[in-house]
C-alpha positions in Angstrom: 0.1 0.2 0.0 1.3 3.7 -0.4 2.7 5.5 2.1 2.3 9.0 0.0 -0.6 10.5 -1.7 -0.4 12.8 -4.0 -2.6 16.0 -5.0 -2.5 19.1 -7.6 -0.6 19.8 -10.6 3.1 18.1 -10.5 4.5 21.5 -12.2 3.5 23.8 -8.9 6.2 24.1 -6.3 6.2 21.0 -4.1 4.5 20.7 -0.2 5.6 17.8 1.8 2.8 17.6 4.4 4.0 15.4 7.8 1.2 14.5 10.1 1.2 14.2 13.8 1.8 11.3 16.5 -0.8 8.9 16.1 -2.0 10.8 12.6 -1.6 9.5 8.8 -1.5 10.9 5.3 -5.0 11.7 5.4 -5.4 14.0 8.1 -4.7 16.9 5.9 -7.7 16.0 3.6 -9.5 19.4 4.8 -7.0 21.7 3.8 -5.7 20.4 0.2 -8.8 21.5 -1.8 -7.0 25.1 -1.4 -3.9 23.8 -0.9 -3.4 22.1 -4.1 -3.9 25.2 -6.1 -0.9 26.5 -5.3 1.3 23.5 -4.3 2.1 20.0 -6.0 0.8 18.2 -2.0 2.9 15.5 -0.8 1.2 13.7 2.2 3.4 11.3 4.1 2.5 8.2 6.5 5.5 8.5 9.3 6.8 5.1 10.3 4.2 3.2 12.4 1.3 4.9 11.0 -1.2 5.1 8.1 0.3 2.2 5.6 4.2 2.9 6.6 5.9 -0.3 8.1 9.7 1.1 8.4 11.0 0.2 11.8 13.3 3.3 12.8 16.6 2.8 14.8 16.7 4.3 18.3 17.2 7.2 18.5 15.3 7.3 14.5 15.4 11.2 13.5 18.4 10.9 11.3 17.6 7.9 9.5 13.7 9.2 9.0 15.1 12.6 7.6 17.2 10.9 5.2 14.4 8.8 4.7 12.1 11.1 3.6 14.1 13.8 1.7 15.4 11.0 -0.5 11.7 9.9 -1.2 10.8 13.2 -2.4 13.7 14.2 -4.3 13.1 10.6 -6.0 9.6 11.9 -6.8 11.5 14.7 -8.9 11.5 17.6 -6.4 15.1 18.3 -5.4 13.7 21.4 -3.4 10.5 21.5 -1.5 8.3 23.8 0.7 8.1 21.8 4.3 5.1 21.8 6.7 4.9 19.4 10.1 2.6 19.1 12.6 3.5 18.2 15.9 5.8 14.7 15.9 6.0 15.7 12.0 7.7 19.0 12.9 9.9 17.7 15.0 10.6 15.5 12.3 11.0 18.3 9.8 13.6 20.3 12.2 15.9 16.9 11.9 15.3 16.9 8.0 16.0 20.9 7.8 19.2 20.1 10.1 20.7 17.1 8.0 19.1 18.4 4.1 19.2 22.1 4.0 19.4 22.8 1.0 16.6 21.3 0.1 14.2 23.1 1.8 12.3 26.6 0.2 10.6 26.9 3.5 10.0 25.2 6.9 6.9 25.3 8.8 6.8 24.0 12.1 2.8 23.8 13.4 2.7 23.4 17.4 6.3 21.6 17.2 8.3 21.6 20.4 12.4 22.6 18.9 14.0 20.6 21.6 14.7 20.2 25.1 18.1 21.8 26.0 19.7 20.1 29.3 20.4 16.7 29.6 18.4 16.9 32.8 15.2 17.9 31.0 15.7 15.5 28.2 16.3 12.5 31.0 13.1 13.7 32.5 11.5 13.4 29.5 12.4 9.9 28.4 11.3 9.2 31.9 7.8 10.8 31.2 7.3 9.2 27.9 8.5 5.5 29.1 5.8 5.7 31.3 3.3 6.2 28.1 5.1 3.8 26.2 4.4 1.1 29.5 0.7 2.2 28.9 0.5 2.0 24.9 2.5 -1.9 25.5 -0.4 -2.8 28.0 -3.5 -1.4 27.6 -6.3 -2.0 24.8 -5.4 1.0 21.9 -8.8 2.6 22.7 -8.1 3.0 26.5 -5.0 4.5 25.5 -6.1 7.1 23.3 -8.5 8.0 25.7 -5.7 8.6 28.2 -4.1 10.3 25.7 -6.6 12.9 24.4 -7.1 14.0 28.4 -3.6 15.6 28.3 -4.1 19.0 28.6 -2.9 20.2 25.2 -5.8 19.2 23.8 -8.1 21.0 26.3 -10.1 22.5 23.5 -11.1 19.5 21.8 -15.2 18.8 22.1 -16.4 15.6 23.6 -17.7 14.3 19.8 -14.5 15.5 18.5 -12.2 13.4 21.0 -15.0 10.6 20.2 -14.0 10.7 16.4 -10.4 11.0 16.9 -10.5 8.4 19.5 -12.4 5.6 16.9 -10.1 6.9 13.9 -6.9 6.3 15.5 -7.8 2.4 17.5 -7.5 1.2 13.8 -3.2 1.4 14.5 -1.0 -0.9 15.1 -0.5 -0.7 18.7 3.4 -1.9 18.2 4.1 -0.3 15.2 3.2 2.9 17.5 5.1 2.3 20.4 8.3 1.9 18.0 7.6 5.1 16.6 6.9 6.6 19.7 9.9 5.3 21.8 12.7 6.1 18.9 11.3 9.7 18.6 10.7 11.0 21.8 11.4 14.4 22.8 14.1 13.2 24.9 16.0 12.0 21.9 15.4 15.2 19.6 18.4 17.2 18.7 18.5 21.0 19.6 16.0 22.8 17.2 16.8 26.1 18.1 20.2 25.6 16.8 19.1 24.4 13.5 17.2 27.3 13.0 19.5 29.6 13.6 21.9 28.1 10.6 18.7 28.0 8.6 18.6 30.2 5.5 15.0 29.9 3.8 12.1 31.2 5.4 10.9 29.6 9.0 7.6 30.3 10.6 5.6 28.3 13.8 2.2 28.3 13.9 0.4 28.1 16.6 -3.1 28.1 17.7 -4.5 31.0 19.9 -6.2 28.5 23.0 -2.9 26.3 22.4 -1.6 28.1 25.8 1.6 25.5 26.1 2.8 26.2 22.8 2.0 30.1 23.2 4.2 30.3 26.1 7.2 28.1 24.1 6.7 30.3 21.4 7.1 33.8 23.8 10.3 31.8 25.1 11.8 30.9 21.8 11.2 33.6 20.5 13.6 35.7 23.3 16.4 33.4 22.1 15.9 33.3 18.4 14.4 35.2 15.4 11.4 33.4 15.0 8.2 34.4 13.2 5.4 33.0 14.9 1.7 32.9 13.5 -0.9 32.9 15.8 -4.4 31.0 14.5 -7.1 32.1 15.9 -10.6 30.3 17.6 -8.2 26.9 18.1 -5.9 24.6 19.7 -2.8 22.7 19.7 -4.2 20.7 16.0 -5.1 24.4 13.5 -5.3 22.3 10.2 -8.4 20.0 11.7 -9.8 23.2 13.8 -9.9 25.2 11.3 -8.5 23.7 7.6 -9.1 26.6 5.8 -8.4 29.3 7.5 -4.9 27.0 8.1 -4.5 26.8 4.0 -5.2 30.5 3.3 -2.6 31.7 6.1 0.0 29.3 4.5 -0.6 30.4 1.3 -0.2 34.3 2.5 2.8 33.2 3.9 4.5 31.6 0.9 2.8 34.0 -1.9 3.2 37.1 -0.2 
């Protein structure tokens, strides 16, 4: 089964879209009717998600960055715009690190730039191990119910949360577990350093109601030159909450 789906005229500039943890290449569907008028959209399943059964080493960021970049270049796009949500954004940061010459722009949607201290990284690894144990031992639907109770998803309405749990329950728990452990925030490189050295336009998109990432964005802006774009009336997952507005904002940024 294909791990990539493509939309829009192949002669248009390429836009690679990377979903978040528990998602799939289908997550961008609501934004694609607009985006595909301006870009050749390349939606990719991350390992352990959708149709992608690739197993990563631990840590897996460099291998994944290389695989994705190679796939896109083999499709005929040596340079491309890159958009990543949450985990997909953290993967995108590593593509920016290892293949900066390939990027026309980098857009990070509610994505963490990485932890700086060894202490913070070790604490995160312990935190993620608790979630890994739950994923390994709980029925997937029970794990998902626990996952979406986290504060970062507080804006989700009950029916939206139930819909997500239903869709995500189709994933393979062991494949998700492998990806989760190999892409822990505790294993991630320092994205602030990457952005300081990157020469293409870079944007961080954050939902106005996403308190955690709004505060993180303010903190990061004090250290690096970072363009933060606030998307109104949504929380952590802006492309799901406001797909048309989200798509229009991207077009405004890249076609000023």
